[in-house]
N, C-alpha and C positions, 0 to 999 in steps of 0.2 A: 586467547582472544575470543570474545563472545560475539555473537552476531544474531540478528533476528530481522524478520521483515513481515509485513502484512500489507494488503492492498486496500486503499481507501475507495469507497464506493462513489464519492461525490464529485470527482473532477471529470469534466468532459475532456475533452482534452484536445485542444485545437490541433489539427494536423495529426490527430491520433496520438498526442502526447499524453501519457498517463502518469498518475502519481503512485508512490509506494513508500517504504524504505526504513531501514535502520542500520547503524553500524557501530561496532565496538563500544559498548558501554554507553552509547548515546541513544536516546530515543528520538528519532527525527520524525518529522512529519512527512510531508509528501515530497516527491520530486517530479519535476518535469525534466525532459532531456537536458542534462547539464544544469539543472537548477535544484537547489535544496531549499525547502520552505521551512527552515527552522530546525534546530536540534536542541534537545533538553538534556542537561547533564543529570543523570540519575544519581551519581555520586556514591550510592551505597554499594554498588558492585556492577560487574559486567552484566549487561542486559541479555537475558536468555531468549526472550520472545516478546513480540508485540502483537496486539490484536485490536483492530478497529471495532468499535461498537456497531451492532447491526442496526439497520434502518427499517425494520419490519414492523412499523407502527404508523398510525395516522399522525401527520404533523400539523400542528396549529400553533397559535401563540403560546399556549401552555406547554406544548411539547414540540419545541422548534427544531429545525435542522441544526445539528451541532457536531463538531469534530471531536469525538471522544476516543481516546486510545488507552488501552491498558498495557503496561509494560511489567514484565516479571524478571527479577534478577537472580543472580547466583546466591545472594544472601537471604532469599525467601521473601523479599519485599515486592508487593504489587503496588504500582502507582497508576492511578487513573488521571489522565491529563486532559485538560481543555486545550486542544492544540491551537485553536485560533487565538486564544488569549495568552498562550504560552505559560500556563500555570498548572500546578498539580491540584486536582480537585480533591483527591483523598489518597491516603496511604494505608495499605493493608499489610499486616505482618502476623503470621501464625507461628512459624518456626524460623530458624536461621539457615535452613537447608535450601538448596536451589529448587525453584518451582519446576515441576516436571512438565506441566501442561496447563493451559488456561484458555477458556472459551466463554464468550457471551452466549446466553440462552437465546435461541432464534425465535421462540414463540414469545412475542412481546405484548400480548393482549393484556396480561395482568400487570406486568412491570417491564420497563425497558432497561432496567439498571442491574440485572442479575448476572453474576459472573461466577462460573464454576472453576475451581482450581484444584490441582493435585499437589498436596503438600507431602513431601517424602516422609517416611517411605510408603505409607499405605493409607493416607487420608484423602478423602474428597471433601471439600468445604465449599458451601454456597455462600457468596458474599453479596451484599447490596453495595454496588460500586458507587452509588451516589453518596452514601453516608459512611461507608466502611464498616457497616454492621455485619457480624457473622450470623447467618440465618440458621444454618445447621452444619453438623460435621459428622462424617461416617467413616469408620475404618473397615478395611478388608484384610483377609488372611495373607494375601501375597503383596509384594511390592508392585505398585501401579506405575506403569511407564507412560501411558498416554490414554486418551479416551476419544470417543466419537459419538456425536448425537445422531439419532435417526432423523433424517430430514423430513420424513413423512409422519412421524409420531413423536411429539415432544416428551412422552413418558418413557421412551426407549433410549437407553444409554448403554454403550459397550465399552468396557475397560480392557486395555491390553496390559496384562500383568507379566511378571517374570516367568510364570509357569504356563499360562494359557490365556483364555479369553473369558471375561465375566459379562454375561448379559443381564442387564437390569431392566425390568419391564414396568416398574412402578415409580419412576423418577417424578418428583413433584417439587415445585418451589416451596410449598408450605411445610413439608416434613421430609426427613431423610428416608431413603429406601428402607423397606422393612427387613428383608432377609439378607443373606449373603449373596444373592443373585444366582443365576444358573451358570455354573462353571463348566467350561469345556476345554479340552486340551488340543493343542495343534503341534504337529511335528513338521520340521522343515521338509519341503518337497524333496530335497536331495536325500534325506534319510528314509524316505518312504520306500517300502520294499519294492514298489512298482518301478522304482528308478534303477534298481539293480539289474532288471531284465533288459535284454537288448531288444529294442522295438523292431519287430520284423515288418510290421505294417508300414505302409507309406501313405503319403497324402493326408487326407483328413483324419484317418484312423490313428496317425501318430499322436496327435494331440489327445485323443481319447484315452490312449494307454498311458499317458504321461502321469496322471495322478488318479488314484482310486479313492482312498479314504484320507481325509485330512483332519476332520473334526470328530472327536470321540468323547463319550462321557467318562470312559476309563482313562486313568493316567497311563500314557504309553511307557514302554520299558525304557530304561536309562539310555540305551544307545540311540533311541529315536528323538530324545529331547534336545533339540538344538534351536530353541526358540529365539536365542539371541540373534539369529540370522534375520528374524522378522523386523524390518525397519519401520513399518507403518501399517496402521489399520484405519480404514475409512469406509463409511457407507457410500454407496453410489447414489447421488441425488437424482440421477436420471431415471431410475426405476426402483420401486419399492422392494424391500427385503433382500437387497443384494449388497454385498460387502467385498472390498478388495483387501488382500494382504500383500504387502510389498516385501519381496526378498531381493537380495543383490542381483540375482540373475533371472528372476521371473516375477510376474504379477499373477496372483491367483484370484479369480472372481468366484465368490461363493454365493450360492442361493441359500438363504437362511431358513427357508421353509423346510428344506431337506438336509441342511447342514452339509452341503456337498459342493465340490468344485465343479463349476459348469464352464469354466474358461481358463485358459492359461496363456499368458503372453511371455514367451521364453526368449532369452537372448542367446544367439549362437555362441559357440565356444570362443570365437574371436571378437565378439561384441563387447561394448563398454557397459559395465554394471550400472544398475539403477541407484539413484540416491533418494529420490522423492517422486511421488505421483500426486496429481491433483485431478480428481474426477469432476467432470462438468455436469451442470444441471440441464442446460437447454438441449444438448444433444448427448448421445452416449459416446463421449469422447474422453480421452485421458491425456493430460499434459504430463510428460515424463521428463524428469531431470536425470542426466547421466553423470558419471564421475568425471567426465572430461568437459563438463559445462555445457554440453549440447542439450537443447530442449527439443523433444520430439512430440508430435501430436499423433495420437492413434485414434481412429474412428471405427466403431463397430461395423462389421460388414453386414450387409443385408442378407437375409437367409435365402432369398430367391436367387442370389448370385453365387451360392456355394456350388462350385462345379469342379470336375476333374480336369486336369490338363490333358492336352490331346494325346500325349504319349501313353496315358493310362487307360485301362479298360473302364468304361463307364460303370460306376457302382450302382447296382440296382437299389440299394438302400443307403443313400448318402447319410453319413453321420453328421449330426448337427453339433456345432460347437460355437460358443461365443468367441468369435474371432475379431481381433482388433487390428486393422491394417495401418501400417505406418503411412501417414499422408503428408507429413511435412517435418522438416528438421532444420534447426538453425546451426550456425557455425559453432564449432567447439572453441574453447579457449586453450591457451598454452598452459598446461598444468605443470607446476614445479613443486619443490619441497614446501615453499611458502605460499604459492598461488594455487588455490583450488576452489571449486564452487561450494558455497555454503548452503544456500537455500533458494527456493523459487516461490513466487506467489503469482496468482492469476487474478485478473480483473474480475471482481465478484459480480458485477452487474452485466457486463457485456461478454465476458469469457472469450475475448478476442485478443488478449495481450498477456504476456507473462514478463515479470521482472526477475532477473537473476542477480543475486548478490554474491560477490567473489571475495575471497579472504583478503585481497589487497585493497578492499574498500570500494572497488568499482561496482556500480549498479548498471546493468544493461537491460534496456526495455525492448523486448522483441514483440512486434505486433504482427498479428496474423492477417494476411491479405488474400483475397480471393481473385482469381482471374478466370474469365470465361475462356475455355479452350476450344479450338476448332476440332471437328470430328477426326481430321487427319492426324492431329498431334497425339491422339490417344494410343498408348501402347497396349494393344489388346492381349498380347501374350503375357502381360505382367501378372495376370491372375487376380487382379484387384478390381472390384466392381467400381463403376464410375460414381462420382458424387455429383448431385444435381443441385442447382440453385433452387431455393424454395419458391412456392407459388405466391406466398404472401410477403408483404413488407409491412412491418409494424402492425401485424395482426390482421390485415385485410389483403385479400388477393388483388394484385395490381396488373395492369396491362403492360405490354412491352414498352410503350412510349411514356409511361408515367414516371415521374421522378422517384428514384429510390437510392438508397445508400447501402449497398450490399455489405460493406465492411463495418456497419454500425454495431453488429453483434454477431455471435456465433450462429444463432438461429436464423439470422438474415443472410448468412453466407451459404450455408448448406441446408438442404431439405432433410426431412426425416428419413431414417432408414426404412426401407419397405419391410412389411411384415411378411412372414412365410406365405407363399401362395399368391402374393400380390405382385403384379408387374407395375413398374412406373409407367404412367400414361405417356404415350408419345405425344408431346405437346411442344409447340414452338417456344412457350414460356419457360419450359424446363430446359435450362442450358447446363451443359456439363461444366463443372468448375474444378480448378486446381487450387490448392492452398499453398502459400509460402510464408515463411517468417521474414520480417524486415526489421532491421535494427533501427528504431526510431528515437532512441534516447540512450545517452551514456553519461553517467555521473562518475567522475573519478574521485576516489578517496585519497587519503594521504598514504604515501608508501610507508614501509616499516621504519621505525626510528633508527638512527638518531636525528634530531632536528636542531637547526639554529634559526631563531625567528627575529625579525626586526620590523617594527611598525614604521610607516612612512612619516615624514615630518608632520607636526601637528597642524590642525585647522587654525587659521588666523583670520583677522578681518580682511587682510589683503588677498588671501588665496581662496576665500569662501566660494567664489564663482566657479573655480576650476578644481576644487579639492575633491579627491576620492579617497575613502578610508582603505588604503591598501596595506596588506600584510605580506611581507616576503618570508617564505619558509625555505630554508636550505635543507636539503635531504642527504641521506647517506649514499644515494646513487649519483650524486653530482648535479642533479637538476634543482632549479629554484622555482617554487610554485608561488604565484602571486594571487592572493585571495582578496576579493572585494567584500569587506566585512558586513555591510548593511544589506547585501543581497545574498550573501553566503555562496556566491559564485566563484569558481576558479576563473580569474581574470586572464592570467597568462601562465603557461607552463614552459619554462626555458631550460633546455638541456645545454648547459654551458661549461660544466666541469667533468673531468673524467674520474674524480674521486670525491670523497665525502666533503660537503660544504661545512666549513668550520665557523664562518662569520659573515655578516652582511652589514653594510653601512649605506644609507641613502645619501646621494649627492644632491638630489632635488626631489620634487614631487613625482618626477617621471624617470628617474634614473638611480641606479645604485651600484655599489662596488661589492663584489663577493669574493671570498678567498677559500681555496681548498688545498689540502696538502696530501700527498700520496703516502703510502706506508714507508717508514724509513728503511734504508739499505743497511749493510753491515757497518758502514761508517757513521750511521745515524743521520745521514743526509736524505733529503726528500726532493720531490718536484713540487715547487710552489706554483699555484695558479691564482692570479689576481685579475679579475675581469671587470671591466666597466660596461654596464648594460644600459641601453636606452630603451625604455619600456614601449613607447608608441611604435617603434620600428622593430624591436626585438634584436637590434644590432648589438653585438658584443665584441669588445676589443680587448686584447691582452694589454692591461694597463702598464705593466713593467716591461713591455716589449719582449726582447729575447731572454731577459733575465728569468731565473726561476729554477733551472735545472741543477741538481746536485748542490743544494745549499741547505743551511739550517732552516728548520720549519718556521713559518710565520706563526707567531703566537696570537697577535691581535692587530686589527687595523682600526684607526680612529680618524674620523673626518672632522675638521674644525667647525666651529659654530656657524661661520658664514659660508661653509662648503667650499672654501678656497684651497685649504691645505689638507694633506693626508699624511698621517704618521703610520709607518709600517714597523711593527715590533717583531723581532726574531728571537728565537730561543738562545742561540749562541752566536749572534752576529749583531753588529751595531745598528742602531736605528736609521731608517731612511725617511726623509721628508720629501714629499712630492707636491707639485702644483696640480690640483684636480682639473682645472680648466684647460690646461695645455698638455696634460699627461707627461710632464717633464720632471726630472728629479731636481730638487733644489739643493739638497745636501745629503751626503752619506757620511754619517759620523765616523770619527777616527776609531782605530782599534781599541784605544784605551778608554773609550766612552763607557760609562757604567752600564751594567746589565739592568734592564728595565723589568720590574715585576708588575707595575700598574701605571697607567697613563690616562690623562683626561685633559681635554681642551677647556679653556676658560670661556664663559659666556660673554666676557667683556671684550670690546674691540674699539677701534677709533674710526669706524666707517662714517659715522654721522659727522664728526668734525672734519674729516677729509672731504666729504661731499659739500659741506658748507664752504670750505676754502675754495674748492674747485669752482663752485657756482659764483662765488664772489669774484674770482679771477676772470671768469667768462664775462660777467657783467661789466667789469672794468674795461676789458678788451673791447667789448661791444661799444661802450661809451666813447672810447678813444677813437675807434674806427669811424663812428658817425661824425665826430667833431672834425677830424682831419680831412674827411672826404665828403664835405657838404655838397661839392659840385657833382657828385655821382648821381646818376639818374635814379629814379624811384625803382625801376626794374632791377638795376644792378644791386642796389642796397638790399632789396628783398631776397635776391639770390644769395648774397653773402650771409644774411641772417639765417637762411635755411641751411646753408653749409655749416655754419657755426653750431646750429642746434643739433644737426646730425652728428657732428664731431663730439659735442659734449655728451650726447646720449651714449655714443659708442664707448667713450672713455669711462662714463659712469658705470656702464654695464660690464665692461671687460677690463679696462686697463688699470683701474684703481686697485692697488694691492694694499688692503687694510692691514693694520698691525693686529696680530692675534697672539694669544699666550697659551702655553700648556704646562702642566705639571706632571712629573713622573717620580716614581720612587725606585730606589735600588735595593739590592739584597739586604743592606743594613737598615733599611727603613728611612734613609735620608730622602728628603723631598727637594727636588730640583724644580726651578721655575725658569722657563725659557720663553723668549719672545721671537716671533717670526714675522718679518715684513719684507715682502718681495722675495728676493733670494738670500736675504741676510738672516742668520740665526744668532741671537745673542743670549748668553747665559746671564740672567738678571738676579737670581737669588738662590740661596740654599738654606734649607731649614733642617736642623739636626734631628735625628730620630727620636720618637717618643718612647721612653723606656717601657711604658705599660703595654705597647703594641708589639705583636709578633711581626713576622714577615708580611708586608702589605700585599694584598692580592687584587684590590680594586679601588677605584676612586670615582666619586661622582661630584659634580660641581654645578650649582645653580644659584644665581644671584650672589649673595654674600655668604653662602653656606657651602662648605666643602666637607664631604664625608669620606672616610677611609675605612676599608674593611680588611681584616687580616686572616692568617691561617688558623688562628685559635678561636675565631668566632667573635672577636671584639669589633665594635663599631666606634669610630672616633668622629665626633661632630665638631667642626671648626666654624666659629662665627668670625669671619674675616673682618667685619666692620668693628665688632666689639673686641676683637683680638683675644677671644677666649676659646678654649677647646674642652670637650667633655667626652670621656671614654665610657662606653657601656659594654659590659660583657654579656653576650646573648646566650652563652653556653650552648651554641648550636654548631660547633666545628667550623670548618673552612667557609669563609664568606666568598662565594664564587662570582657573584655579580651584584652590583647595586645600580639602580637607575632612578632618576627623578621623574615625577609625573609631569606632563606638559601643562601649560596654562600659566599665565602671569600670576605671581604670588602664590602658586600652588606648591607648597613645600613638602608634599608627600613623597615617600621614597620606597621602592620595593627592594628587598634584599633577598638573594637566593643562596641557599645553603645546600650541602650534600643531601640533607634529609627534609627539605621543604623550602618554604619562603615566608617572609614577614613583610607587612607594610608598616612603615614608621612615619610619624609626623615629626619632621626635623625642627619645626618651630618650637613645639612643646618638648621635643626630645623624648617621645614615648611611643610605644608600639601600639598600632591601631588594630591589627589582626594578624593571625598566624595560621599556617597550614603545615602539618607534619606528616610525612609518609609513615604508614604503619599505624598511625593513631587516628587522624581524621580521615585519611584517604589511603587507598591501596597502591596508588601509582607513585613513581618517583619523578621529580621535576627535572627536565633537561635544560630548559631555557625560560626566561621571563622577559616581559616588556609591558609597557603601558599601551592600552588601546585608545583610551580617551583620558581625560583628566581624572575620571573616577572609576575606570574599569581596567583590570589587568588581564594580560594574556599569559597563559602557562602552556608550554609544550611538555608533554609527559611521555614516559616510556611505554605506556599502553597504546601508543599510536594516535593519541588525540591532541588536539589543540583546543584549550578551553578559554572562554572569555568569562571572567568572574567579576563580581562586585568587589569594591575595595575591602569589604568585610570578609572576602574569600568565600562568600556564599555563591552558589551557582546562579547564573543570571539567565533569564529567558526574555524574549521580547515578542510582542504581538506580531502575528503574521501580516496584519494590515500595515505594520510599520516598515516592512521590508521593501527595499527598492528593487522590485523585480524588473528584469529587462523588458518583459512584455507581460500584459495582464493575463491571468490564468482564469479559466472558467471554474469557479468554486463558489456557488451561491451561499454555502455554509459560512463564508467569511463575512457576509452581510449581517446587519442586525436582523433579528427574527421577522420584524414587521416588513422590512425591505425584501428579504428573500421570498416571503410568501406573496408579497405584492408582485414581485418579478414573475413568479410562477403564474399568477392570475393573468398578468399582462401577456405572457406567451400563450396561455391556453385559450383565451377568449378573442383571438384574432378573428376577423378584422375589427379594427376600431374605427368608428365613423366611416365604415364602408371601405377602408383601405388596410391592406396588410403592410405593417411597418414594424421595424425594430428600433424605432426612434422614440425614446420615452418622452421627449419634449412635445410630441403630438397629442399626448393624453392629459387629462385633468387629474394630476397627482400632486396635490398641494403640500409636498414635503420640501424640506430645505434643499438648496441647490447641491450641497455636498452629497446627500444620499442619492439624488437624481444622477449625479455624475458617476457615482459608484455603480449604479444600475446600468448606466450606459456603457461603462467600462466592461462590465460583465457581458453585456450583449455583444459588444465589439469583439470580445475574446473568442466567441463561438467560431468554429471553422466555417468556411464558405459553403461547404456541403450542407451543414446543419441549417445555416441561414436560408439557403435555397429551399429546403424542405419547409421551414417555418413560414416562408413567404409565398408558398405555392397554394393557390386557391383550391386546387384539387386534393390537397392533403386534408383528409377528413378529420373531424373532431376526435374520433377514437384513436386514429393514428397519432394525432397531436398529443393526446393524453399519454399514450405509450412512450412517445419520444421524450416528452418532458419528464416522465417518471424515470427514464434512463438517464437523462441529463442530471437529474437531482439524486440519482443513486437510491431511489426510494423503492425498497423491496416490496412493501405492502401495496403500493399503487401499481407497481409493475405486474404483480400477479393478478390483481383485480382487473386491470384494463386488458391484460392478455386474454383472460377467460371471457370478459364482457365483450370484447371485440369479436372473438371467435363465435360466440353464440348469437350475438345480435346479427352478425353477417350471415350466419347459417339460417337464421329465421327469415331474413329477407330473401335468401336464395330459395328456400322452400316455398315461400309465397310466390315468388316469380315462376317457379316450376309448376305450382298448382294452378296459377292463372293462365299459363300458356296451355293452349288447347289440349291436344291428345298426347303431349310428351309426358308420359306417365312416370318414367324412372326417376328415382331420387336425383337431385342435382349432383353433378360430378364432383363439385367442390367439396361437398360433405363427405363423399366417399374417399376422394383422393387427397383431401387436405384436412384430416382430422386434427383435433387438439393434440399437442405433443404428449407422449406417454409419461413424461415427467410430471404431468398434472394428475396422473393415476386415476383415482376414482371420479375425477371431473370429466374424463374423456367420454366420447360417445359410446353407448353400450356395445354396438357391433365391433368397434375398433378394440375396445377393452377386452371383449370376449376373444377376439383373434389373438391378442397379445397373451392372454392367459393360456390359451391352447398351445401356442408356440412355446410358452414357458414350461408347461407340463410335459410336452413332448421332449424337451431338452432334459428335464429332470429324469424322465423315463429312460432316455438313452444313457444317462450318467449313473443310474442306480447301480450299487454294487453290493448292497446288503438287503436282508429281508425288511429291515426297518424302512429303508428308502423305498422299496417296492410298495410297502403298505401305505406310505404317505402319498405316493403317486396314485395308487388305487383310490384313496380317499378323494384326492383332487379330481380325478377323472369322473368319479361318481357325482360329485357336486356340479361338475361342468356338464353332466348329462352324457358323457362319452361311455355309455354302458358296455358296448362291445369290447372296447380296449380294456376296460376295467376287469371284465370277466376273464380275458386272456391272462392278465396279470395275476388274478386270484388263482387260476388253475396252474400257475407256475410254481406254487408253493410245494416244496418237496415233502414227501411222506414222513420224513424224519422230523420235520418241523412241528413244534407243539401246536401251532395255529392251523395245521393242515386241515383238520376236520371243520373248524369254523369257516375257513376260507372257501372250502368246497361247498358248504351249505350256502354261504353268502353268494357264491357264483350261481348256484341254482336259483336262489331268491331273485337275484338281479334279472336273470333271463326270463323268469315266469311272472314278474311283478305286474305286467301290463294287463293281467286278467281282471275278472269282474269285481263288482262292488264289495262283497263280503271280505275278500282278501285285503282290499285297500283299507277298509275300516279297522281290520285286525292290525295291519301294519301301523296305522295311525295311533291306535291304542298303545301298541308296544313302544312306539317312538315317544309318546308323551310320558309313559311310565319311565322309560330310560332317562329322559330329560329330568323328570322329577327326582330320580335317584342319582343324579350327578353325572350321567353319561351324556353330556350335551352334544358332543361331536357325533356320536353314534346315532342319537335320536334325530339330529338334523339330517344326517345322511339318509336315513329311512324315509323321512318326509320328502326329501328331494327325489327319491326313487318313485314315489307315487304322485309326483308333480305338485306337491304341497310346499313349494319353496317359499311362498309368501308367509305361511305359518312358521316355517323354519326360521325365517328372518325375524319374525315377531318374537319367537323364543330366544333367539340370539340376543336381541335387544333387551329383552326382559332380564337376561342374565349378564348384561353389561358388555357383551361382545359386539360393540357398535361397529367397529371397522370390518369385522368378519361379516356382519349382517349386510353392510353396504356392498361389500365385495360380492356376496351371494346374490343380492338383488340385481347387481349389474350384469352378472353372467347368466342368470336363470329366469328373471321375470320380464314380463312385457313392460312397456314404458310407463303405463298407468300404475301398475302395482309397484314397480321400482320407485316411481315418484313418491308414492305413499310411504315406503320404507325410508327413503332419503329425507322426506319432510319431518318424520319423527326424529330422525338423527339431527336435523337442523334445530329442532326444539331442544334436544338434549345439549347440543353445542352452545346454545344461547343461554342455558341455565347458569345461575350465578356460580355454582360449585365447579362447573367446567370452564366457563368463560373463554370460549374459543369462537367468538362472534365473527372474526375475520374469515375463519374457515367456513363457518355457516353461510356467509355471504357468497363464497365461491360455489358452494353446493347449490344454493338457490339459483345462481347464474346458470349453472349447468342444467338445471331443470327448466330454465326459461321462465321462472317466476319473477319477472322483472319488476312488477309493481311492489312485490314483497321486498325485493332488494332495496328499492328506493325508500320504502317505509322503514326498513331496518337501519339503513344509512342515516336517515333523519333522526331516528330514535337514539342512535349512537353519537349524534351531534357531529357527524362527518359532513358538514353542510356543503363544503366545496365539492367533494366527490359526489354527493347526492345531486347537486344542481347540474353538474356536468353529465352525470349518468342519465338524468331525466331528459336533458337536451338531446343526448344521443338516442335514447329510446324514442323520443318524439320524431326524430329524423327518420328512424327505421320503422315507425309505426308499431313499436313493440309494446306500448302501453295503451290499453283501450281507454279512451277518454270517457269518463263518467263523472257524476257529481262528486263522488268520493275522491277519485284520482285528481280531479281539478283542484279540490281543496288541499290535497297533499302537495301537489306541485306548487301551488301558490305559497303554502307554508315553507316549503324547501327554498324557493326563490327569495322569499322575504328574509328568512334566517341567513341565507348566504349573503344577501345585500348588507345585512347588519354586520356580518363578520368582515366583509370588504371595507365597510365604513370604519371599523375598528383598526384595520390595517392602514387607514389613511388613503385608500384607493377609491377616490370619490367617483370617478367615471364608471368604474366597475359596479359600485354600489348603486348608482343611478340606473345603470343598464338592467340589473336584476330586480331592483325595486319596481321599475316600470313593467317588467314581465310578470310580477307577482299580483298585479291587478289590485283588488280591494285590500288584500293583506299587506301590500307594500305602500299604500297611498300615504299614510302618515309619514313613513320614512322618506318617501319621495319628496313630500312637501318640506320636510326638515332639511333635506339635502339641497333642494332648489331655493330655499328662502334666502340664503346669503347672496345668491345671484340677483334675486329681485331687489334686495336692499341696495346692492351696488348700482343696478340700473336706475333705481329711483334717485339715488344721489347724483 
């Protein structure tokens, strides 16, 4: 059984209900608690994995919001689905082996359609997922198991192979990586020699001694290679150059700058092993899945809170370790041989919910909730530092009384971890919070096969108002699951039997009979259970009363066409006939009654003629009564007529017993025809056996056509009107079941065999389509039925129930055609124009001076159907979200951030997070500078820096502190000379000369670098002297750089405070990231800005094409007018207009002639794009703001109004 899951970014999810999912060879789309939004039959094989496309690009009419999903299966096929339309966009196949891993490229500036896949054993292939074109293919020496992209650098890719790790540093969509990559070996932490020692140390030192060396250039000796233990490799998105390795009993955090373990999360001996881990972006947290289905959340501990417990001596030199504290865990599941957790996936946008998929088909959605805790409730002896709520909400610091929604996302739940040496400010806004998991959604899958399926009676003109397309599924555990087919929902789950359900027959649209038989005893006797179920109430009664113990097993049950009678057929016992309406037995046949091999009721009956007779009798009675009792008063006659009417109705509905017929065959193939009327059963005809047929196994009857199937795979078609029969050998072995399709005049029939199924046209007596196990499909069919007049249902042994076209091709239907019980927030389901118009409607509140979520209040001249769909989407938002959107104090920047979350738009989310932070910082600095003598920098800027996950975009001071903290940790963890040297280099670049000298002097005399290091220590301590020495060092540095020793030359330049020159050299030699890093840690703000601006020009160049990153760098520099200009040149008109509005509110753009011209051009272009969306009122709003640039457009937009008023 295969299984896969991934999380969709675009569903908000009212009441915290989120989408996700896939199970067993099906690629599903999203689910809400208890709802499945479509499943696609992949058909080629069990699905190994599914991945949603990223949304890290600017969305417009040309690149709209769309639900795209890539599925990879065991036969090596990748299918890219358009989930909303329910169709496969393209199919990709390289080899026939299972796909090991597949991921969409996250940097989507150049293309949003690129998909990287591992094709076994050792190929990585880059595909264009829009066209199915192979862009390049590259092979490696070892078998590749999985890979991980560096979330900070799109050119970095790491492969986990059967022997070690391969680091690729030149990944590019345009060409395959050049060399074999840098290969390093890892040994399991348990096989590391450090593990064989008994750790004498206690407290924080225990963790330090846990692992010394893990990554080496040399291949470790044979006894150390146990890489198979490594379950997963992943970069940490919360901080650059960190990676985690997952083992069953520990998670190792590696710092890739020194290839060293800097943190270990170990499970105690009695703990439950890990299965999977998902590192978070917004906070340094890990979602961990354990083998018992328990999901735990671990959050990195703040360094300032590493302390010893009261029983220990205070450590004068406390050891620093990346420690992740357990903060929350959900309930485990009951694990059995067949029930175990498969996989977990986390919400990619908000990181506040996880979905768990279990092998029995269940999907559990656990949502993270935060609760403010009182000071008394905190357990101070737990040794875990408190978590605080963040200062900001949606990017802007808010007051205590302002509206906020803490559970919106992980970064709105908990604040940043404090950096070493910083204390959390004691502020009333900072409240301590606890986190807990809450089960907000549960989707039950099908249990393990065997299945018996039966569709409810078909849709007719009479039942169209009450009809629901319900499918009853009998299971091996005795329960009956009733599914609503157009919503995909489980309608009812009824536990009514104690053993496997063998068959189901519907008695009405709201009731059915099901039978189950226990395993036979020594005598071959069983316990038969036959239950009559009323669906609306769930009431179930034993239909045969006390009967059923120690008797021959029931072989089949058949309900008559009018649902009056029931025939119960046993293996070694005569037939029983029952009245369904009264649950009474009409006849138990005598012992010499022939053994039945197949039975079917006739569709003909005499109900219509009976009803006519009864009505005629009633009318005659009524006429007689009126004639003889003319003297009766008007009142009395009306009472009598009412009584007569009531009587006739009750008789028509209950008391009429129409005559019905059934046919059955015996072991010799003789056909018997019997008539049932009331409680009389008459034998009306016998037809001798057909010599060409074997033992008859099934019969189907519709209109004037009777079809028989036998043990040898023959089908015999009888035309009862023309009195002719025709036998067709199918050569398909035992015909196990045949059923006619519903619908008047529809003569299609499905036949089920041991090895598949066929659809036949009985009018033409020819096969329409065929399905054969082992040839077209890998599964075996267990049961068949018709879903509608042209779609069939198959239950199969791979645990699926499939709805197929009559041609036996897999069928998908559009998500917007599904009858969902309640609307779900997913703007991706709207047509592109409408989803973008809805976004503009939410962003530009208020309209006409009022905050409203009613689309009818605005001038949006689209058809009513689209307006209704928009309104449905707005209504599906949770009350908390609506409250925020309607709050006048909710600023434009916060609104932009919230809407980007609602749309799952990665590109917007990053842009508005950085923009909101730096625009607010600017306003705070201005407020501080205008306030008289309050000189210190605003507290907000110090205590509320940009999250470190934004790395190079953070404030310089905060970035420096983080880098110092990191190098201190590296220093504590060093175990070899190479590590020490790397730490020394970092310390020198960071300006920490004293500590660097100490490390240089540690080099032992036996080491070949002893002399160089000693001289270097002397140089570092004396470097501050006069001009001549500085010029000499500069000359040496430039010579070194010219001769290929870039790192050493840069170090020398940093020693003489020429870091700006060092940055320039690094940029010249293409080390752009290193130059930016050095500028942040060593230069003043002006020099740093110069270096970063050169980097921006490089990022914007056509060969690099990373303009979205360039925009974020410009934002961090406060170059807001440049950002507006770049956005406009990139044709991001919506983002440019909103950004300009925000800048004007904060006074961040100096208004001059040039900027006024730019702003007018941005507004005019945005007005045109809104006009193209059909959003007239928005277009008018921005055309009027554009002044002269928008005058023509404004006249064009307003002219229809003038024409109307003139008329």
